[in-house]
Structure formats: C-alpha cells, structure tokens
C-alpha positions in Angstrom: -24.6 -22.0 14.8 -27.7 -20.1 14.1 -29.3 -21.4 17.3 -26.2 -20.3 19.3 -26.6 -16.8 17.8 -30.2 -16.8 18.7 -29.3 -17.8 22.2 -27.1 -14.8 22.7 -28.3 -12.0 25.0 -29.8 -8.9 23.5 -27.0 -6.9 24.8 -24.4 -9.1 23.1 -26.5 -9.1 19.9 -26.7 -5.4 20.0 -23.0 -5.0 20.6 -22.1 -7.5 17.9 -24.6 -5.8 15.5 -23.2 -2.4 16.2 -19.7 -3.7 15.7 -20.6 -5.4 12.5 -22.5 -2.3 11.3 -19.8 0.0 12.3 -16.7 -2.1 11.4 -17.9 -3.9 8.3 -18.3 -0.8 6.1 -15.1 0.7 7.5 -13.2 -2.6 6.9 -14.7 -3.0 3.4 -13.9 0.6 2.6 -10.4 0.4 4.0 -9.9 -3.0 2.2 -11.0 -1.5 -1.1 -8.9 1.6 -0.5 -5.9 -0.5 0.3 -6.6 -2.8 -2.7 -7.0 0.1 -5.0 -3.9 1.8 -3.6 -1.9 -1.5 -3.9 -3.1 -2.0 -7.5 -2.4 1.7 -8.4 1.0 1.4 -6.7 1.7 -1.9 -8.5 0.8 -0.4 -11.8 3.0 2.6 -11.1 5.9 0.4 -10.1 5.4 -1.8 -13.2 5.3 1.4 -15.4 8.5 2.5 -13.7 10.2 -0.9 -14.1 9.0 -1.1 -17.7 10.3 2.3 -18.4 13.7 1.4 -16.8 13.6 -1.9 -18.8 13.1 -0.1 -22.1 15.7 2.6 -21.3 18.2 -0.1 -20.4 17.3 -2.1 -23.5 17.8 1.0 -25.7 21.1 1.7 -23.9 22.4 -1.9 -24.3 21.3 -2.0 -28.0 23.0 1.3 -28.5 26.0 0.0 -26.7 26.3 -3.0 -29.0 25.5 -1.0 -32.1 28.2 1.4 -31.1 30.6 -1.6 -30.6 29.9 -2.8 -34.1 30.3 0.7 -35.4 33.6 1.1 -33.4 34.8 -2.2 -34.9 33.8 -1.1 -38.4 35.7 2.2 -38.0 38.6 0.3 -36.5 38.6 -2.1 -39.4 38.6 0.7 -41.9 41.4 2.4 -39.9 43.5 -0.7 -39.8 42.8 -1.4 -43.4 43.9 2.1 -44.2 47.0 1.7 -42.1 47.7 -1.6 -43.8 47.2 -0.1 -47.2 49.3 2.9 -46.3 52.0 0.6 -45.1 51.8 -1.5 -48.3 51.9 1.6 -50.5 54.8 3.0 -48.5 56.8 -0.2 -48.6 55.9 -0.7 -52.3 57.2 2.8 -53.1 60.4 2.2 -51.1 60.9 -1.1 -52.8 60.4 0.3 -56.2 62.8 3.1 -55.5 65.4 0.5 -54.4 64.6 -1.7 -57.4 65.2 1.3 -59.7 68.4 2.2 -57.9 69.7 -1.4 -58.1 68.8 -1.7 -61.7 70.2 1.7 -62.4 73.4 0.7 -60.5 73.6 -2.5 -62.5 73.1 -0.7 -65.7 75.8 1.8 -64.7 78.0 -1.1 -63.8 77.3 -2.8 -67.1 77.7 0.4 -69.1 81.1 1.1 -67.4 82.3 -2.3 -68.4 81.1 -1.7 -71.9 83.0 1.5 -72.0 86.1 -0.1 -70.6 86.0 -3.1 -73.0 85.4 -1.0 -76.0 87.9 1.7 -75.2 91.1 1.5 -77.2 92.9 2.5 -74.1 91.8 -0.8 -72.5 92.8 -2.8 -75.5 96.3 -1.2 -75.5 96.6 -1.7 -71.8 95.8 -5.4 -71.8 98.0 -5.9 -74.7 101.0 -4.2 -73.2 100.4 -5.9 -69.7 100.2 -9.2 -71.5 103.5 -8.6 -73.3 105.3 -7.4 -70.2 104.0 -10.4 -68.3 105.5 -12.7 -71.0 108.7 -10.8 -71.2 109.1 -11.0 -67.4 108.7 -14.7 -67.5 105.0 -14.7 -66.6 105.7 -12.9 -63.4 104.2 -9.8 -61.9 106.4 -7.0 -60.8 109.1 -7.3 -63.4 110.7 -4.3 -65.0 108.6 -4.5 -68.1 105.4 -4.9 -66.0 106.3 -2.0 -63.8 106.9 0.2 -66.7 103.5 -0.6 -68.2 101.8 -0.2 -64.8 103.2 3.3 -64.6 101.7 4.1 -67.9 98.1 2.9 -67.3 97.6 2.5 -63.6 96.5 6.1 -62.8 93.7 5.9 -65.3 92.3 2.7 -64.0 92.6 4.0 -60.4 90.5 7.0 -61.3 87.9 4.8 -63.0 87.8 2.6 -59.9 87.3 5.5 -57.6 84.8 7.3 -59.8 82.5 4.3 -60.2 83.1 2.9 -56.7 84.5 -0.3 -57.9 86.5 -2.5 -55.5 88.9 -3.6 -58.2 89.5 -3.6 -62.0 91.2 -6.5 -63.7 92.9 -7.0 -67.0 93.1 -10.7 -68.0 95.1 -12.0 -71.0 93.6 -14.6 -73.3 95.3 -17.4 -71.4 93.4 -16.5 -68.2 96.3 -14.8 -66.4 95.4 -11.8 -64.3 98.0 -9.4 -65.7 96.8 -6.3 -63.9 94.8 -5.4 -60.8 94.3 -2.0 -59.3 94.4 -3.4 -55.8 97.3 -5.8 -56.5 95.8 -8.5 -54.2 96.9 -12.1 -54.1 94.9 -12.8 -57.2 97.3 -10.7 -59.4 99.3 -13.0 -61.7 97.0 -16.0 -61.0 95.5 -18.0 -63.8 91.7 -18.3 -63.9 91.8 -21.5 -65.9 94.2 -23.7 -64.1 95.0 -21.9 -60.8 93.2 -21.8 -57.4 90.8 -19.2 -58.7 89.4 -21.4 -61.5 86.1 -21.7 -59.6 85.8 -18.1 -58.5 83.2 -15.6 -59.8 86.0 -13.9 -61.7 86.9 -17.1 -63.5 83.2 -17.7 -64.3 82.8 -14.3 -66.0 86.1 -14.9 -67.8 84.7 -18.1 -69.3 81.4 -16.5 -70.1 82.7 -13.5 -72.0 84.1 -15.8 -74.7 80.5 -16.2 -75.9 78.9 -13.0 -74.6 79.7 -9.4 -74.7 79.0 -8.9 -71.0 79.1 -11.5 -68.2 78.2 -11.1 -64.6 78.5 -13.4 -61.6 76.4 -13.8 -58.5 77.9 -12.7 -55.2 80.1 -15.5 -53.8 83.1 -15.7 -51.5 86.3 -14.5 -53.1 89.5 -15.8 -51.4 91.8 -12.9 -52.4 89.3 -10.5 -50.7 89.3 -12.4 -47.5 86.5 -14.7 -48.7 84.1 -11.8 -48.6 81.2 -12.0 -51.0 81.9 -10.2 -54.3 80.4 -10.0 -57.7 82.2 -9.6 -61.0 81.3 -8.3 -64.4 83.5 -8.6 -67.3 83.7 -7.9 -71.0 86.0 -9.1 -73.8 88.5 -6.8 -75.4 89.2 -7.0 -79.1 91.5 -5.2 -81.4 90.4 -3.5 -84.6 90.6 -6.8 -86.4 88.4 -8.5 -83.9 91.3 -10.4 -82.4 90.7 -11.4 -78.8 93.1 -9.5 -76.7 91.8 -10.4 -73.3 89.1 -9.5 -70.7 88.5 -6.4 -68.6 86.7 -7.3 -65.3 85.3 -5.3 -62.5 84.9 -6.5 -58.9 82.2 -5.0 -56.7 81.7 -5.9 -53.1 78.4 -6.5 -51.5 78.5 -3.2 -49.7 77.6 -1.5 -52.9 74.4 -3.5 -52.9 73.9 -3.2 -49.2 74.1 0.6 -49.4 71.0 0.5 -51.5 69.1 -2.3 -49.8 69.9 -1.3 -46.3 68.7 2.2 -46.8 65.9 2.3 -44.3 64.6 5.8 -45.0 60.8 5.8 -44.6 60.8 2.4 -42.9 59.9 1.4 -39.4 62.1 -0.2 -36.8 61.3 -3.6 -38.2 61.5 -2.7 -41.9 64.2 -3.7 -44.3 64.9 -4.7 -47.8 67.3 -7.4 -49.1 68.0 -9.3 -52.3 67.7 -13.0 -53.0 69.2 -14.9 -55.9 68.8 -18.4 -57.3 72.1 -20.1 -58.2 72.2 -23.7 -59.3 68.6 -24.1 -58.1 69.4 -22.8 -54.7 67.7 -19.7 -53.3 69.9 -17.6 -51.0 70.4 -14.1 -49.8 72.1 -11.8 -52.2 72.6 -9.0 -49.7 73.1 -8.7 -46.0 70.2 -8.2 -43.7 70.4 -5.5 -41.1 67.3 -5.8 -38.9 67.3 -9.5 -38.6 70.0 -12.1 -38.9 70.9 -13.0 -42.4 74.1 -12.7 -44.4 74.6 -12.9 -48.1 74.8 -16.5 -49.2 72.4 -17.7 -46.4 69.9 -20.3 -47.6 66.5 -18.6 -48.0 63.9 -21.2 -49.1 60.6 -19.2 -48.9 57.8 -19.5 -51.3 57.5 -15.7 -51.8 61.2 -15.6 -52.8 60.6 -18.5 -55.2 57.7 -16.6 -56.7 59.8 -13.5 -57.1 62.6 -15.4 -58.7 60.0 -16.9 -61.0 59.2 -13.4 -62.2 56.1 -12.7 -60.0 55.4 -9.5 -58.1 53.2 -9.5 -55.1 52.9 -9.4 -51.3 52.0 -11.7 -48.5 52.1 -12.2 -44.7 54.7 -14.4 -43.2 55.7 -15.2 -39.6 59.3 -14.9 -38.7 61.1 -17.2 -36.3 59.9 -15.2 -33.3 56.3 -15.5 -34.4 56.1 -11.9 -35.5 53.8 -11.4 -38.6 55.5 -9.5 -41.3 54.2 -7.9 -44.5 56.4 -9.0 -47.3 56.6 -7.4 -50.7 58.5 -9.2 -53.4 59.5 -8.3 -57.0 62.0 -9.6 -59.5 65.0 -7.4 -60.7 65.7 -6.9 -64.3 69.4 -7.7 -64.5 71.2 -9.3 -67.4 72.1 -12.9 -66.8 71.1 -12.7 -63.1 68.0 -14.1 -61.4 67.7 -11.7 -58.6 64.7 -10.4 -56.7 64.2 -7.7 -54.1 62.3 -8.4 -50.9 60.9 -5.8 -48.5 59.6 -6.8 -45.1 58.2 -5.0 -42.1 56.2 -6.1 -39.1 52.5 -5.6 -39.8 52.1 -5.0 -36.0 54.4 -2.0 -36.2 52.5 -0.7 -39.2 49.1 -1.0 -37.7 49.8 -0.5 -34.0 52.5 2.1 -34.4 53.6 4.4 -31.6 54.3 8.0 -32.1 57.6 9.1 -30.8 57.5 9.7 -27.0 54.2 7.9 -26.5 53.9 4.8 -24.3 50.8 3.3 -26.1 50.2 2.4 -29.7 47.1 3.2 -31.7 45.3 0.0 -30.8 46.0 0.4 -27.1 44.7 3.9 -27.1 41.6 2.7 -29.0 40.7 0.1 -26.3 41.4 2.6 -23.6 39.2 5.2 -25.2 36.3 2.9 -26.0 36.6 0.7 -22.9 37.5 -2.7 -24.4 39.5 -5.3 -22.6 41.7 -6.3 -25.5 42.1 -5.9 -29.3 43.4 -8.7 -31.5 44.7 -8.9 -35.1 44.5 -12.4 -36.5 45.9 -13.5 -39.9 43.9 -15.8 -42.1 45.4 -18.9 -40.8 44.3 -18.1 -37.2 47.5 -16.7 -35.9 47.2 -13.8 -33.4 49.9 -11.5 -34.5 48.9 -8.6 -32.4 47.3 -8.2 -28.9 47.0 -4.9 -27.2 47.5 -6.5 -23.8 49.8 -9.3 -25.0 48.4 -12.0 -22.7 48.6 -15.7 -23.2 46.6 -15.6 -26.4 49.3 -13.4 -28.1 51.1 -15.3 -30.8 48.8 -18.3 -30.6 46.7 -19.9 -33.3 42.9 -19.6 -32.9 42.2 -22.2 -35.6 44.6 -25.0 -34.8 46.1 -24.1 -31.4 45.2 -24.7 -27.8 42.7 -21.9 -27.8 40.8 -23.2 -30.9 37.8 -24.2 -28.8 37.7 -20.9 -26.9 35.2 -18.2 -27.5 37.6 -16.3 -29.7 38.7 -19.5 -31.5 35.2 -20.4 -32.4 34.5 -16.8 -33.5 37.6 -16.8 -35.6 36.5 -19.9 -37.5 33.0 -18.5 -37.9 34.2 -15.2 -39.4 36.7 -17.0 -41.7 33.9 -19.0 -43.0 31.2 -16.3 -43.3 33.6 -13.4 -44.1 31.2 -11.2 -42.1 30.9 -9.6 -38.7 30.5 -12.0 -35.9 29.8 -12.2 -32.2 31.1 -14.6 -29.6 29.0 -14.8 -26.4 30.4 -14.9 -22.9 32.1 -18.0 -21.8 35.2 -18.8 -19.7 38.4 -17.7 -21.5 41.7 -19.1 -20.2 43.9 -16.1 -21.1 41.6 -14.0 -19.0 42.2 -16.1 -15.9 39.3 -18.3 -16.9 36.8 -15.4 -16.4 34.0 -15.2 -18.9 34.7 -13.1 -22.0 32.8 -12.0 -25.1 34.2 -11.0 -28.5 33.2 -9.3 -31.7 35.2 -9.7 -34.9 35.2 -8.4 -38.4 37.3 -9.5 -41.4 39.3 -7.3 -43.7 38.6 -8.6 -47.2 41.1 -8.3 -50.0 40.1 -9.5 -53.5 37.4 -11.8 -52.0 39.6 -13.4 -49.4 40.1 -12.7 -45.7 43.2 -10.6 -45.4 43.0 -10.5 -41.6 40.5 -10.5 -38.7 40.1 -7.6 -36.3 38.6 -8.8 -33.0 37.7 -6.9 -29.8 37.2 -8.4 -26.3 34.4 -6.7 -24.4 35.1 -5.2 -21.0 32.4 -6.3 -18.6 32.8 -3.0 -16.8 31.3 -1.3 -19.9 28.2 -3.4 -19.7 28.0 -3.1 -15.9 28.3 0.6 -16.3 25.0 0.6 -18.1 23.1 -2.1 -16.1 24.2 -0.8 -12.7 23.2 2.8 -13.2 20.8 3.2 -10.3 19.1 6.5 -10.9 15.5 6.2 -10.0 15.8 2.7 -8.5 15.2 1.6 -4.9 17.4 -0.3 -2.5 16.3 -3.7 -3.7 15.9 -2.7 -7.4 18.3 -3.9 -10.0 18.5 -4.6 -13.8 20.6 -7.4 -15.1 21.2 -9.4 -18.2 20.8 -13.2 -18.7 22.1 -15.3 -21.5 20.5 -18.2 -23.4 22.2 -20.6 -20.9 20.4 -18.7 -18.1 23.7 -17.5 -16.7 24.5 -13.9 -15.9 25.6 -11.5 -18.6 26.0 -8.6 -16.2 27.0 -8.5 -12.5 24.1 -8.5 -10.0 24.0 -5.5 -7.7 22.1 -7.4 -5.0 24.0 -10.7 -5.0 27.5 -10.2 -6.4 28.7 -13.4 -4.5 26.7 -15.9 -6.6 25.3 -13.8 -9.4 28.2 -11.9 -10.9 29.1 -13.1 -14.4 32.2 -14.7 -13.1 30.4 -16.4 -10.2 27.5 -17.7 -12.2 29.9 -19.4 -14.7 32.0 -20.8 -11.9 29.0 -22.2 -9.9 26.1 -22.6 -12.3 23.9 -24.4 -9.7 23.9 -21.2 -7.6 24.5 -18.7 -10.3 21.8 -19.7 -12.8 18.8 -17.5 -13.2 16.1 -20.1 -13.9 13.0 -18.0 -13.1 9.6 -17.4 -14.7 10.9 -14.1 -16.1 14.0 -15.6 -17.7 12.1 -18.5 -19.2 9.3 -16.3 -20.6 11.8 -13.8 -22.1 13.9 -16.6 -23.7 10.6 -17.7 -25.3 10.3 -14.3 -26.9 7.8 -12.8 -24.4 8.0 -9.2 -23.1 5.8 -8.7 -20.0 5.7 -7.6 -16.4 4.3 -9.6 -13.4 4.9 -10.5 -9.8 7.2 -13.5 -9.7 10.0 -15.0 -7.7 13.6 -13.9 -8.4 16.8 -15.9 -8.4 17.0 -15.5 -4.6 13.6 -16.9 -4.0 12.1 -13.5 -3.1 8.8 -12.2 -4.4 9.5 -9.4 -6.8 7.8 -7.1 -9.3 9.5 -8.0 -12.5 9.6 -6.4 -16.0 11.4 -8.4 -18.6 11.9 -8.6 -22.3 14.1 -10.5 -24.8 17.2 -8.8 -26.1 18.8 -9.8 -29.4 22.6 -9.3 -29.3 24.0 -10.0 -32.8 21.7 -13.0 -33.3 22.1 -14.3 -29.7 19.0 -14.3 -27.4 19.7 -12.5 -24.1 17.2 -11.5 -21.5 16.9 -8.1 -19.8 15.2 -8.1 -16.4 14.3 -5.1 -14.2 13.1 -6.1 -10.7 12.3 -4.7 -7.2 11.4 -6.6 -4.1 7.6 -6.6 -3.3 8.5 -5.5 0.3 10.0 -2.3 -0.9 7.6 -1.8 -3.8 4.6 -2.0 -1.5 6.2 -0.3 1.5 3.8 2.6 1.2 0.9 0.2 1.2 2.3 -1.6 4.1 2.6 1.7 6.0 -1.0 2.4 5.0 -2.0 -1.0 6.3 -0.4 -0.3 9.6 -2.0 3.1 9.9 -5.4 1.8 8.8 -4.9 -1.1 11.3 -4.4 1.3 14.1 -7.4 3.4 12.9 -9.4 0.2 12.6 -8.3 -0.9 16.1 -9.2 2.5 17.6 -12.5 2.5 15.7 -13.3 -1.0 17.0 -12.6 0.1 20.5 -14.6 3.3 20.1 -17.5 1.5 18.3 -17.4 -1.2 21.0 -17.6 1.3 23.8 -20.3 3.3 22.1 -22.2 0.2 21.1 -21.8 -1.1 24.7 -23.2 2.1 26.0 -26.1 2.1 23.5 -26.7 -1.6 23.9 -26.8 -1.2 27.7 -29.2 1.7 27.3 -31.4 -0.5 25.0 -30.9 -3.8 26.8 -31.5 -2.6 30.4 -35.2 -1.7 29.7 -35.6 -4.9 27.7 -34.0 -6.9 30.5 -36.4 -5.2 32.9 -39.2 -6.3 30.6 -37.8 -9.8 30.4 -37.4 -9.9 34.2 -40.9 -8.7 34.5 -42.2 -11.3 32.1 -40.3 -14.0 33.9 -41.9 -12.9 37.2 -45.3 -12.9 35.6 -44.6 -16.3 34.1 -43.5 -17.7 37.4 -46.9 -16.6 38.8 -46.0 -13.4 40.5 -49.4 -11.6 40.4 -48.3 -8.5 42.1 -45.2 -7.4 40.2 -45.4 -4.3 37.9 -43.0 -3.0 35.3 -41.6 0.4 36.0 -40.0 2.1 33.0 -38.0 5.4 33.2 -38.1 6.2 29.5 -41.0 7.4 27.4 -39.6 6.0 24.1 -40.9 3.0 22.3 -39.5 0.6 24.9 -41.2 2.7 27.6 -44.5 2.5 25.6 -43.9 -1.2 25.2 -43.4 -1.5 29.0 -46.7 0.4 29.6 -48.5 -1.9 27.1 -47.0 -4.9 28.9 -48.3 -3.6 32.2 -51.8 -3.2 30.6 -51.6 -6.6 29.0 -50.4 -8.2 32.2 -53.2 -6.4 34.1 -55.7 -7.7 31.6 -54.1 -11.2 31.9 -54.2 -10.9 35.6 -57.9 -10.0 35.4 -58.6 -12.9 33.1 -56.6 -15.2 35.3 -58.4 -13.9 38.3 -61.7 -14.6 36.7 -60.4 -18.1 35.6 -59.0 -18.7 39.1 -62.4 -17.8 40.6 -64.3 -20.1 38.4 -65.8 -23.0 40.5 -64.8 -25.6 37.8 -61.2 -26.5 36.8 -59.8 -24.9 33.6 -56.5 -26.2 32.2 -54.3 -25.3 29.2 -52.0 -28.0 27.6 -49.7 -28.1 24.6 -49.6 -30.6 21.8 -47.5 -32.9 24.0 -50.1 -32.7 26.9 -47.8 -30.7 29.0 -49.8 -28.5 31.5 -49.3 -24.8 30.8 -52.0 -23.4 33.1 -54.5 -24.7 35.8 -56.8 -22.5 37.7 -57.4 -22.5 41.4 -60.4 -24.8 41.2 -58.2 -27.4 39.5 -55.2 -26.8 41.8 -57.5 -27.1 44.8 -58.9 -30.3 43.4 -55.4 -31.7 43.1 -54.1 -30.1 46.2 -51.1 -28.7 44.3 -49.6 -25.4 43.4 -49.1 -24.0 39.8 -45.4 -24.7 39.9 -46.1 -28.3 40.8 -48.2 -28.9 37.6 -46.7 -26.6 34.9 -44.8 -28.5 32.2 -46.0 -31.9 33.5 -48.3 -34.2 31.7 -52.0 -33.6 32.3 -52.8 -37.3 32.5 -50.4 -37.7 35.4 -52.9 -35.7 37.5 -56.5 -36.4 36.6 -56.0 -40.1 35.6 -59.3 -40.6 33.7 -60.2 -43.6 31.6 -59.9 -41.3 28.5 -56.4 -40.2 29.3 -53.8 -41.3 26.7 -56.6 -42.7 24.4 -58.4 -41.4 21.4 -61.5 -40.8 23.6 -59.7 -37.9 25.2 -61.7 -34.8 24.4 -58.5 -32.6 24.1 -57.0 -35.2 21.8 -60.1 -35.2 19.6 -60.2 -31.4 19.7 -56.6 -31.0 18.5 -57.1 -33.8 15.9 -60.3 -32.4 14.5 -59.7 -28.7 15.3 -63.2 -28.7 16.8 -64.7 -28.4 20.2 -65.2 -31.9 21.7 -67.0 -32.9 25.0 -66.8 -36.1 26.9 -67.9 -37.7 30.2 -65.7 -39.8 32.3 -64.5 -40.4 35.9 -61.4 -38.7 37.2 -59.5 -40.3 39.9 -57.2 -37.6 41.3 -55.9 -38.6 44.7 -58.5 -41.5 44.7 -61.6 -39.2 44.6 -63.4 -41.2 41.8 -65.0 -38.0 40.6 -67.4 -38.1 37.7 -66.8 -35.2 35.3 -67.9 -33.7 32.0 -65.1 -32.0 30.2 -64.8 -30.0 27.0 -61.7 -29.6 24.9 -61.1 -26.5 22.7 -58.2 -26.4 20.1 -55.6 -23.6 20.4 -54.2 -22.2 17.1 -51.2 -19.9 16.3 -51.2 -17.1 13.7 -50.7 -19.6 10.9 -53.7 -21.6 11.9 -51.6 -24.5 13.2 -52.8 -26.3 16.4 -50.5 -25.7 19.3 -52.5 -27.1 22.2 -55.9 -27.2 23.8 -58.0 -25.7 26.7 -60.0 -28.0 28.8 -63.0 -27.1 30.9 -63.9 -29.7 33.6 -67.4 -29.9 35.2 -68.0 -31.9 38.4 -71.1 -34.0 37.6 -71.2 -35.9 40.9 -74.5 -34.0 41.8 -76.2 -35.5 38.8 -75.1 -38.9 39.9 -76.4 -38.5 43.5 -79.8 -37.1 42.3 -80.1 -39.9 39.8 -79.4 -42.4 42.6 -82.0 -40.8 44.8 -84.6 -40.9 42.1 -83.7 -44.5 41.3 -84.2 -45.4 45.0 -87.6 -43.7 45.0 -88.7 -45.5 41.8 -87.4 -48.9 43.1 -89.4 -48.4 46.3 -92.6 -47.6 44.4 -92.0 -50.7 42.2 -91.8 -52.6 45.5 -95.0 -51.1 46.7 -93.3 -48.9 49.1 -94.6 -45.4 48.6 -93.1 -44.0 51.7 -89.6 -43.4 50.2 -88.6 -39.7 49.6 -85.6 -37.9 48.5 -83.7 -35.7 51.0 -83.8 -32.3 49.3 -81.6 -30.7 52.0 -78.7 -32.7 50.7 -78.8 -30.9 47.4 -78.6 -27.3 46.4 -79.9 -25.2 43.6 -81.7 -26.9 40.8 -80.8 -30.3 42.2 -82.7 -29.4 45.4 -85.7 -28.2 43.4 -85.5 -31.4 41.3 -85.6 -33.6 44.4 -88.4 -31.6 45.8 -90.4 -31.9 42.6 -89.8 -35.7 42.5 -91.0 -35.9 46.1 -94.1 -33.8 45.1 -94.8 -36.1 42.1 -94.6 -39.2 44.3 -96.8 -37.5 46.9 -99.3 -36.7 44.1 -99.5 -40.4 43.2 -99.6 -41.5 46.8 -102.5 -39.2 47.9 -105.2 -40.6 45.6 -104.1 -44.0 46.4 -104.5 -43.3 50.0 -108.0 -42.0 49.3 -109.0 -45.1 47.4 -107.8 -47.3 50.2 
C-alpha cells in the first residue's frame, strides 16, 4: 500500500495531499460540530422528556390521590346519608311506637273505664235479664226496652274512641249486646261457633285478669277481617261477676298509624309483627310491598325484636333490593308485638331530588369522571350501581363475578377493612374491557357496614397521558402495568397498544422493552432504546406506585424526529462539504498542476539526461525555488556532462557497476572496445562483456573492493569479442550517505604494449644466449616510453656487441 502511494505521480500526490489537508480539518470540524450538536440536542430532548415525564408523573399521582380523596369524601357523604336515614327512620319509628303504645293505653284505659263504670254494670245486668226473659233471644220486647235505655251511650263511646264495636257478655258467655248488632249478637262464646274467636279468648282470660287483649285474627262476623279484642270483667259492689265488656278494633286503627309515611321515602314503610303460638306473622298490613296481616314473617330481625331487642340491619327483599331495617319491641300488656320500619338503602343514599333525572351518586361519577359507582353490603351483594349494568344485584364474594377485579377487591377490603385498589383487568360487565377499581369500607362498631367502590374511567387517565402540549408528532407518554400491558391508550398505535387491545392480544400489545423492564426494577432513567414498535427512540422512564401496585410511566420520541435538526445540519454540511471538496479539488488541481508541471519538466529533463541525451537543457519559466532547482540541475548536468566528456575522452575504459554487477556507465573507450552503445550495456552484467578469468570469482578487483571497501587492482586477460586483451584494472568502492557500499568504479588499462615489449626483449636475450648478437628490437613498432625502452635495449646490446667485435 505504501509502495503504491509512493508510485503515485507528484500531481496526484499533491491533489490528494491538498484534498486531505483541506477536507480533513473541515470534516473533523464538521463531525465534531455535528457530534456536539447531536449531544446537545439529545440532552435537550432528554431534559424535555424528563420534564414531561415528571409532570405526567405528578399529574397521575395527583389524579390517583384525588381519586382517593374523592372516595373518602364520598364515603363520608354516604355514611352521613346513611346515618341521616337511620336517624330519620329511627325517629319515625319511635313516633309510631309511641303512638301505638299510646293508642293501646287509651284502648286499655277506655276498657277500664267501661268495666269499672256502674253504668256498664247496670247495662250488662239488665241486658242479661232481658235476654233470659226473652228466652235467650235477642230482639225481644224486654231486650229492646233495655237497648233503648243504654244503646245511645255505648254508641257515643264507640264513636268517640273509634271502636268498631262494643260488646256486653253475660257470665254464661252469651253476647247480650253489640253496638253494631252483627251476626255475633246472641252467640255464645263458650259453646257456639265463636268459641275460638279472639273475642272468646279475651272472655276466657278476663276471668283471671282485669284486662285481656287478643292478637289480630280473622273474625267471621266481620267478614273474616282481622280484628283485635280487649275486654274487662264487670263486677257489682259485692264483687259478684256480672259479665264482660269487650271492645273490637279493626286493623285499620293500627294501619292508620303504621301506614303513615310522613317523612319516609317511596320505599319506606312501617308495620307490626307479632308472635302467636310460636309463629311470627304480620300484625298490620303493608302498603309499599305485599304483605297482609297474618302473613307468615319468619325473619331473624323480627325474632330479635319479639325477643325484646332493638336494633337495625340490612336485608335483601325478594327483588334483591337492599333495605335498611329498624326493629323494636312494643310495650303492650299481654301482647308480644314489635314495630318494623324498612326503607331501601339505595333510595336513602342515592336519592333524587324532585324533578331531577339523576341521583346523587350518578351526579358524582359524572362530575368526577368515573365509569360507575357501587355500594356493596358486607356479604358482597351489590345493592347499588350508578349505571346498573350486569354487576348490579350480583354478589362479589360468592357470585359469578367473585374472581373479577371488583370481586377480588371486595374480598380484600372486607379482610383489611381499609382502602384498596384493583388494577386493570378484563371486566365482563364492561363488555370484557379492562377496568380498574378503588374501594373503601364504611366501618360501624369495628365491622364493615358497607363498601363504596368506584370504577375508573379510562378517559380520565387518557386525558392526562394524551395531553400533547410541547410534544412532537412522534412523541407520546403512556403507562404500563406490572404485567407489561398498557394502562393508558397509545397515541401512536391505538390498534395494538390501547388498553383494550393490549389485553385482548397480549403478544402484540405487550410493552416488553428496556425502558419498561428497567422501570419495573425501580430504575428511573433516560436513554436511547427501542420502543414497542421496534423503532429507536429517546426514552425517559420511571416507576410509578399506584396504591401499592408498580406501574411504569414512559415518555418517548422517535430518534428521527428528535434529531431532525441534526439531520438537516448533516445534509447542509454534506452539501457544504461536497462543494468544498469540489472547490478544493479544483484549486488543488490548479496548484498541483502549477507545481507538478515544472517538476515534470525536470523529471523529463532528467530522463533525457539519463537516456544519454547530452544536448538537452532544462528551460524554466519561473524564478521560484523550482526555477532555482532547474537552474541548479542545468549546472549539475553541465558539470556532469563535462565530467562525462572527460571520462568519455579518456583513452582507457571506465565503468560503473552496482552491487549486483549491473553496468550503470561505460565511457567511449570501453564502448569502442566492445563495439556497443551505452544503451546496449546499461543494466546488463559487466561480466557478460569483458569475460575475464577474474569475472564472477573472488579475484575480481571490484568484488574485492566492495567486500573490503578499499581500492583493489588486478591483472588479467579480457576476451571481449575474442580480442584476448591483457589488462590491468582497478576497482574503487562507491558508498552512499550512510557509508554503505552501493557499487564500484572500475578503471581498465590495456597492458598489451608491456607484453609485446617483454616479448621483444625476451627474443633479444634468447638470441644473445644462443650467441646471436645481431637480434634487435623494432622500436618503430612501439610508441612513447615503449619505443625509448626498445631503443635503450638495442643500445645496451650494441654496447656489449661493440667490444666483442673489437676483441675478435
């Protein structure tokens, strides 16, 4: 890779360098700018989301606290209404009790007055005598005479005291007088058809008691209508039993008191119960509900009242309506009666004012945005519902809804006797849609008197969570429960992530994200994560405690929208960067061209010089550093040319080789010797030309010079082109700036003249040894010193030969 970069042209390197130098700082700066902007924007968005999260958290907490406060106020109001109803009914019942007891006392006192009045004694005596005289018949002359004497007084008494009838009965049990003169007149109460009647009962009782009274029971002479009788014995001054005076009162006298509904609601009424022969039955007619005197009435509260206890309770009627029931015994001589007052508790608590369509509870849920309000009695019976859906008049403890959210909450509150919360879960009466409830008991003497429950309206929660002030298009806040299902409707995905949809299809509606898991673990934080739709989002989340149940509050915005400004900046910067790259490229191209053209000229010039062009010159237009370099190159090349010229003109070969024995230079003497041009020998092995015995051996002078880094000389025979040329050559090592050997220079001397002259001298010496002193060397063949040497040898031989000749 580095080598490839090195091999690039100068122009390309300059352009790349300019681009790097120009673009790199710009890119780094823009990257840092974008990064800082993104971080700043991210922190700003997180701050905004965290702020929204905390606001929503405060709003939701306030919402639920207000719901609890609302319920507490509602409980107090209902308790007050219940207490008011109880106090009102108790007052009404006591007034009726007093009236009944007063009526009975008046009834009893009147009978006392009648039985103790001499007028009554005289009347019963005379009626008895007339009855006997007329043959124990009614209507005889004697009887009519007596009737005229006494009848007016008894009729006045009957009318004054509102009696139905007044009877005079002789000691034998014969009814000898009756104001009304019904079929019972003249009948015998001991042996006749009326022997089991109430009148017969009091006749028998007065024999041992001053006053006797019977319970209401059917009386045949009065059309089998229920009547009661009270009677007292009549004695003369000597305490002789003269007979009995009896008074008949119909049930209407009692009904007039018990059926007085002043101060009572539409469902309120009072009635009497009595116990006769161990049987509890009505002792007055009911007016609001079915019930006639004499009807069997086997209720525990009636039994308690007849056993002398006073109190109140709740009781469901046959239609399932829960009633408040007050009971109290009546103080009546010889009678075990009790007064019962009942009224629908629903009417008392959820009453409607005249002309209004909605009751108090219905107005309450409308005002405070609840879905429904329930009143539940201690056994789990829902006796009131504001909307009266399928849960109305059902039992939340034992009924079909016992395992519903409200059913479980009811049992929880009954056990704890404290406020409770039931989290969202599908609720059948609400069409199976998820519902949540809060409930609080009304405690009376340590026991749960009733439970007041409220069903949340999801609209109220959504109203808080879907407020979008300050949020973007992809922003939303939502609630998640401990089951990771929605507790508020999603704004972005109502199809799968509404509360209803998430419970219906949990695989698609569950929010199992990093944010929900962290929050359910109690962590409050913000980070970039993936939402329930798989989109990267900026998320701020925190746990939310709702009455002891762990919820999650999440505020999110899509990264795309959150970083839209950064994305726009990226686009703008990308355009700027692209324009900058183009501009830098063009500028760098221009500058690089301006710089590379002279350099290319220099390179081209060097290449020419290297190829052996000895005439080329470098022409530079600029006078800058490159121009100066061009001038210096010209001077250097001129010096080199001068040197090469000198080398080329040397009579002996001069050669430069590298460490691998490649020829780098050979002067003209060497080229002429080889008969080649410089191009033919450059970069070829030196030993391929001269072919000496030393070539490619350790005897090579250049080899020894490069090895020892010293000048070395050797003699050998070169055989270029078969010349068999004796030479003496010297090798000089070439070193670089670091002192490392890079090659050698070799100087070659042709020593063939030395060989010839040696041969000539040897021939002369051999001739002398053979006695031939006529042999001489041919000096004309040699030149220079060799010629002088041959001439000198000839002179020496001549010097020896001359004396010899003289001797001879």
